[in-house]
C-alpha positions as CSV (number, residue, x, y, z in Angstrom):
1,M,0.1,0.0,-0.1
2,T,1.6,3.0,-0.9
3,N,1.5,6.5,1.7
4,N,-1.1,8.0,0.1
5,E,-3.7,5.2,-0.2
6,A,-2.9,5.0,3.7
7,E,-3.9,8.3,3.9
8,Y,-7.2,8.2,2.3
9,L,-8.0,4.9,3.7
10,G,-7.3,6.9,7.2
11,W,-9.3,9.4,6.0
12,Y,-12.4,6.9,5.0
13,Y,-12.4,5.0,8.3
14,W,-12.0,8.5,10.5
15,V,-15.2,10.0,8.7
16,K,-17.4,6.5,9.0
17,R,-16.5,6.7,12.5
18,A,-17.4,10.5,13.0
19,L,-20.5,9.9,11.8
20,E,-21.2,7.2,13.8
21,L,-21.0,9.5,16.9
22,W,-23.2,12.0,15.3
23,A,-20.5,14.2,14.1
24,T,-21.6,17.3,12.6
25,E,-18.4,19.0,11.2
26,I,-15.3,17.4,10.8
27,D,-11.7,19.3,10.2
28,L,-9.3,17.4,8.1
29,K,-6.3,18.3,9.1
30,M,-3.2,16.9,6.7
31,D,0.2,17.6,6.0
32,S,-0.1,15.9,2.9
33,Q,-1.0,18.8,0.4
34,L,-1.9,16.4,-2.4
35,V,-4.4,14.6,-0.5
36,V,-6.3,17.7,0.9
37,K,-6.6,19.1,-2.4
38,Q,-7.9,15.3,-4.2
39,L,-10.1,14.5,-1.2
40,S,-11.4,18.3,-1.9
41,W,-12.2,17.8,-5.3
42,E,-9.8,20.6,-5.9
43,W,-7.5,18.5,-8.3
44,K,-7.7,15.4,-10.2
45,I,-7.6,12.3,-8.8
46,K,-5.5,10.4,-11.2
47,K,-4.5,6.8,-10.0
48,E,-7.7,4.3,-9.9
49,E,-7.6,2.8,-6.2
50,L,-7.5,6.2,-5.3
51,G,-10.3,7.5,-7.5
52,R,-12.2,4.5,-5.4
53,I,-11.4,5.2,-2.0
54,A,-12.4,9.1,-2.8
55,S,-15.5,8.3,-4.3
56,D,-16.4,6.0,-1.1
57,I,-15.6,9.2,1.0
58,K,-17.7,11.0,-1.4
59,E,-20.2,8.5,-0.6
60,L,-20.2,8.7,3.2
61,V,-20.2,12.6,2.9
62,N,-22.8,13.2,0.8
63,N,-25.3,11.0,2.5
64,S,-25.1,12.4,5.8
65,W,-25.5,15.7,7.7
66,V,-21.9,16.4,8.2
67,K,-19.6,19.6,7.5
68,I,-16.3,19.5,6.0
69,N,-13.4,21.8,6.5
70,Y,-10.5,20.3,4.7
71,I,-7.3,22.1,6.3
72,W,-3.5,21.7,4.8
73,I,-0.5,22.0,7.2
74,P,2.6,22.6,6.1
75,R,4.9,19.4,7.4
76,E,7.3,21.4,9.0
77,Q,4.9,22.6,11.3
78,N,3.2,19.8,11.9
79,K,6.4,17.3,13.3
80,E,4.7,16.3,16.4
81,A,2.0,14.6,15.0
82,D,4.6,12.6,12.8
83,R,6.8,12.3,16.1
84,L,3.5,10.5,17.5
85,S,2.2,8.6,14.3
86,N,6.0,6.8,14.0
87,V,5.5,5.9,18.0
88,A,2.0,4.2,16.9
89,M,3.5,2.5,14.1
90,D,6.7,1.6,16.3
91,L,3.9,-0.3,18.9
92,N,2.4,-2.4,16.4
């Protein structure tokens, strides 16, 4: 699985869980500008697998009441999140 596929799937399951918890607004904050722009439909998705996951995400969102805010965070401002992510991955 590529890094982008993992980020797309993580986003999919995060939205799904937020909807199960009756969230009304979700902030998608990521340091991948590509993923943020593609999932907000500002940029075209060229890879077929990513397009399928994005369509699943869009279907989840369109069939709900939730508002999504797409927020890109430059990597240099996201070092703590990267560190915590690596700690979590090392535990598995």
